[in-house]
C-alpha positions in Angstrom: 0.3 0.2 -0.3 1.6 3.4 -1.2 1.8 5.0 2.1 0.5 8.7 0.4 -3.7 6.7 0.7 -2.8 6.4 4.2 -3.8 9.4 5.7 -1.7 10.6 8.8 -4.1 10.5 11.5 -4.6 6.4 10.8 -0.3 6.7 10.9 -0.2 8.2 14.0 -2.7 6.3 15.8 -1.0 3.0 15.1 2.4 4.0 15.5 0.7 5.3 19.1 -1.1 1.6 18.9 2.5 -0.2 18.4 4.5 2.0 20.1 7.4 1.7 16.9 7.7 2.7 13.8 9.0 -0.5 12.4 5.9 -2.2 14.0 3.7 0.0 12.1 5.4 0.0 8.7 5.5 -3.9 8.7 1.7 -4.0 9.1 0.6 -1.4 6.4 3.5 -3.1 4.1 5.8 0.1 3.6 8.8 1.7 4.9 9.5 3.1 8.4 11.5 5.9 7.4 8.4 6.7 5.4 6.0 7.0 8.0 8.1 9.1 10.2 8.0 11.7 7.5 4.4 10.8 7.4 4.5 12.0 11.3 6.6 15.0 10.7 4.4 16.3 8.3 1.5 15.8 10.4 3.2 17.4 13.7 4.4 20.6 11.1 0.7 21.3 10.4 -0.8 21.1 14.2 2.6 22.9 15.4 2.7 20.7 18.0 5.0 17.5 19.2 2.8 14.1 19.2 6.1 11.7 19.6 8.9 11.4 21.4 11.6 9.0 20.2 14.7 7.3 21.2 16.6 4.5 19.6 14.5 2.2 21.6 11.1 3.2 21.9 8.3 5.5 20.9 6.5 7.4 23.3 3.3 9.7 23.4 4.1 13.1 24.1 1.2 14.6 26.7 -0.5 16.4 24.2 -0.3 13.1 21.4 -2.1 11.8 24.5 -5.1 14.1 24.3 -4.9 13.9 20.6 -5.0 10.1 20.4 -8.3 10.3 23.0 -10.1 12.9 20.6 -9.3 11.2 17.2 -9.6 7.4 18.3 -13.9 7.6 18.7 -13.7 9.3 14.9 -11.0 6.5 13.4 -13.3 3.8 14.7 -16.1 5.4 12.6 -14.7 6.1 9.6 -13.0 2.5 9.7 -16.1 1.1 10.0 -17.6 3.5 6.9 -15.0 1.7 5.0 -16.0 -2.0 5.9 -19.4 -1.1 5.2 -19.3 0.2 2.3 -16.6 -2.4 1.0 -18.7 -5.3 1.8 -22.0 -3.5 -0.2 -19.5 -3.3 -3.3 -19.1 -7.0 -3.6 -22.2 -8.6 -2.3 -25.6 -7.9 -2.2 -26.6 -6.1 1.1 -27.9 -3.2 2.3 -31.8 -1.3 1.7 -33.1 -0.9 -1.8 -35.5 2.0 -2.2 -38.4 1.5 -5.1 -41.0 3.8 -6.3 -43.6 1.8 -8.1 -47.4 3.5 -9.0 -49.2 0.4 -8.8 -49.1 -3.0 -7.5 -47.3 -4.4 -10.4 -47.0 -7.9 -11.4 -43.7 -8.0 -9.4 -44.8 -8.4 -6.4 -46.4 -12.0 -5.9 -42.2 -12.6 -6.6 -40.7 -10.8 -3.7 -41.2 -13.3 -0.9 -39.5 -15.4 -3.0 -36.6 -12.5 -3.8 -36.3 -12.7 0.0 -35.9 -15.8 1.0 -32.9 -16.0 -1.7 -31.5 -12.8 -0.5 -32.6 -12.3 3.4 -29.4 -9.3 3.3 -31.2 -7.6 1.1 -34.8 -5.0 3.1 -36.6 -4.1 0.4 -38.6 -0.4 1.0 -40.9 0.1 -1.7 -42.7 2.9 -1.9 -46.0 3.1 -4.0 -46.9 6.7 -5.1 -48.9 7.7 -8.6 -46.5 10.9 -9.0 -42.8 10.2 -11.3 -40.3 10.9 -8.4 -37.1 11.6 -9.1 -35.0 9.0 -8.2 -31.7 10.5 -7.1 -33.4 13.7 -6.0 -35.5 11.6 -3.2 -33.6 8.8 -2.7 -34.6 5.7 -4.9 -32.9 3.5 -6.6 -34.9 2.2 -9.0 -38.6 2.9 -10.0 -41.2 0.6 -11.9 -43.7 2.0 -14.1 -45.4 1.8 -17.5 -43.3 2.5 -20.4 -45.1 5.3 -21.5 -44.3 7.0 -18.4 -40.7 6.5 -18.8 -37.9 9.1 -19.3 -36.0 9.0 -22.3 -32.7 8.6 -20.2 -33.4 5.9 -18.1 -31.9 2.5 -18.3 -35.4 0.9 -18.3 -35.8 -2.9 -17.9 -39.3 -4.8 -19.2 -40.8 -6.9 -16.5 -43.0 -9.6 -18.3 -44.0 -8.3 -21.1 -47.1 -6.1 -22.7 -50.0 -5.4 -20.0 -53.4 -4.9 -20.8 -55.9 -3.4 -18.4 -59.5 -5.1 -17.2 -63.0 -3.4 -16.6 -64.2 -6.2 -14.0 -67.5 -6.7 -11.1 -67.9 -9.4 -8.7 -70.6 -12.0 -10.1 -72.9 -10.5 -7.3 -72.7 -7.3 -9.0 -73.9 -8.7 -12.8 -76.6 -10.2 -10.9 -78.2 -7.1 -10.2 -76.6 -5.0 -14.0 -76.5 -6.3 -17.0 -73.1 -6.5 -18.2 -72.2 -3.4 -20.7 -71.4 -4.5 -24.5 -69.7 -1.5 -24.9 -68.4 1.5 -23.1 -71.0 3.7 -23.6 -72.7 1.9 -21.7 -71.1 2.2 -18.5 -73.1 5.2 -17.9 -75.7 3.2 -16.3 -72.9 1.8 -14.0 -71.5 2.6 -10.6 -67.8 3.0 -11.9 -65.1 3.4 -9.3 -62.8 6.0 -10.2 -59.2 7.0 -9.9 -57.2 9.8 -8.4 -54.1 10.5 -9.0 -52.1 11.8 -6.2 -49.2 14.0 -8.5 -52.5 16.1 -10.2 -55.4 15.6 -8.2 -56.7 14.5 -11.8 -59.7 11.3 -11.9 -58.3 9.0 -14.0 -61.2 8.9 -17.5 -60.9 5.0 -18.6 -59.3 4.7 -21.9 -60.7 2.2 -24.5 -60.0 1.1 -28.0 -62.1 1.5 -31.0 -61.0 -0.9 -33.6 -63.3 0.3 -36.0 -61.5 3.6 -36.9 -59.9 4.0 -39.6 -57.2 3.1 -40.6 -55.7 1.8 -37.6 -58.1 2.4 -34.5 -57.6 4.7 -31.6 -57.9 5.3 -28.1 -60.5 7.4 -26.5 -61.6 8.0 -22.9 -64.6 7.6 -21.3 -65.5 10.2 -18.5 -67.3 7.1 -15.7 -69.5 8.2 -12.8 -69.6 6.3 -9.5 -69.8 6.6 -5.5 -65.7 6.3 -4.9 -63.1 7.9 -5.8 -59.5 7.0 -4.2 -56.0 7.0 -5.5 -55.2 3.4 -3.9 -55.7 0.6 -6.2 -56.1 -2.6 -3.4 -59.2 -0.2 -2.0 -60.8 -0.4 -5.3 -60.1 -4.1 -5.5 -61.5 -5.1 -2.2 -64.4 -3.0 -3.4 -65.0 -4.8 -6.4 -64.8 -8.2 -4.9 -66.9 -6.9 -2.5 -69.9 -6.0 -5.3 -69.9 -2.3 -5.3 -69.3 -1.4 -8.6 -66.6 -2.1 -11.9 -63.1 -1.4 -11.8 -60.6 -0.3 -14.7 -57.3 -2.1 -13.4 -54.0 -4.0 -15.0 -54.9 -7.4 -15.7 -51.3 -8.4 -13.6 -53.6 -7.5 -10.8 -56.3 -9.2 -11.7 -55.1 -12.4 -12.7 -56.0 -14.4 -9.3 -59.4 -13.1 -8.5 -60.3 -13.8 -12.6 -59.0 -17.1 -12.2 -60.7 -17.9 -9.5 -64.1 -16.1 -10.5 -64.3 -13.4 -8.3 -64.2 -11.2 -10.6 -65.4 -11.0 -14.2 -64.4 -9.3 -17.1 -66.4 -7.1 -19.5 -65.6 -4.9 -22.9 -62.7 -7.0 -23.2 -62.4 -6.2 -27.1 -62.4 -2.6 -26.3 -58.9 -3.3 -24.4 -56.3 -4.2 -26.2 -52.6 -4.9 -24.7 -50.4 -1.9 -24.9 -46.7 -1.5 -23.5 -46.4 -3.0 -20.4 -43.9 -2.2 -16.7 -40.2 -1.5 -16.7 -38.2 -1.2 -13.7 -35.6 1.8 -14.6 -33.0 3.5 -13.3 -30.4 6.5 -14.0 -27.3 4.6 -15.0 -25.6 1.5 -16.3 -22.4 2.2 -14.6 -21.7 0.7 -11.4 -25.4 -0.4 -10.9 -25.4 -1.8 -6.7 -25.2 -5.4 -6.1 -28.3 -5.5 -4.7 -30.2 -3.8 -8.1 -28.4 -6.0 -10.0 -29.3 -9.3 -8.2 -32.7 -7.8 -8.2 -33.0 -6.7 -11.9 -31.7 -10.6 -12.7 -34.3 -12.3 -10.5 -36.7 -10.4 -11.9 -36.2 -11.0 -15.5 -35.4 -14.4 -15.4 -39.1 -14.9 -13.0 -41.0 -12.6 -15.6 -39.1 -12.7 -19.5 -37.6 -16.1 -18.7 -34.3 -14.4 -19.3 -31.3 -16.0 -17.9 -29.6 -14.1 -14.8 -26.6 -12.0 -16.3 -23.0 -14.1 -15.9 
C-alpha cells in the first residue's frame, strides 16, 4: 500500500498503538522512514510534537495522548464506514428503495426474492407521481413504458400489459353486463385519482373500427367511490360495489378463481407494459443488479447475466 494513500491520523494512531515505527510500517507494508516522514508532516501541520522518539522506544507526549484520545472514536467510525461500504461493493446487501405507481407483476415474487437474498431489505413506496429517483434517494422505479423518461435505463418486466374492466358475480346478478363503453353510464364505476395532479382518471378504451389503425379514446365514468388506492378499488370490486378499471396483472388470481368477471375485453387490447428503470448503467449496486436479474428470469424467462 502506498504510504500516500494512508491518512496521517491513521498513521499516528497506528504508531502509537504499536509503540514502534518498525511494527507499524510492517503492518502497512511500507518503510519505517516513510511513516516517520508522514508523522513529521502531521506534527508540522499541528504545530506540536505528538511522539517522543529514541533509539529504543516511541512514546506519546502529553499533547499526543490527548490528541489520540480525541481522534480514536472518529477513526473507529471511519474504519467501520469504510468496511460497510466495501461489503456493499462486492455482495448484495443493504436497503433497496423502489418507487412504483401500482401493485405491479413483481409483487407476487417478492417473498421468493427475500428468501433468496435475506440480507437485502426492500423499501417499496407506492406513489402515483413520477418521482426524481436521484433527488428522492431511490435506487430504481417501476412504471409503465409510456411514463418513462428517455434518459433512463429501462428493463421490461413481463411483457405487454392490458387493462380490464371487472365486477363481481354478485354485481352482475344485479346489473346487466355492458357490451359497449357507452353503456357504462348506467353503472357504478370506481374512479382513480392521481396523487400528483389530483385529476381523476378517465377510463381509456380502443376503438378498432376507427380507420385506418384504430384509436384510443377516453370515457368519463361516474360512481360513488374516488380513491388513489388501487387495492381499495380491488377490494370494493370483489365486494360487489361496482366496476373497476385496473391492470390485468393485478387481477389474474381473482379472474382465475371466479371472484371477478371481465367485460368490454374487445375494447381493451394490450399496450406497453411494466419496466424497472434506473438512472445509469455504470456501477449498478449489487443489491439492484440481483433484483433486476431475479425479476427478468422469473417474468421474462431471461437468464441472469453472468
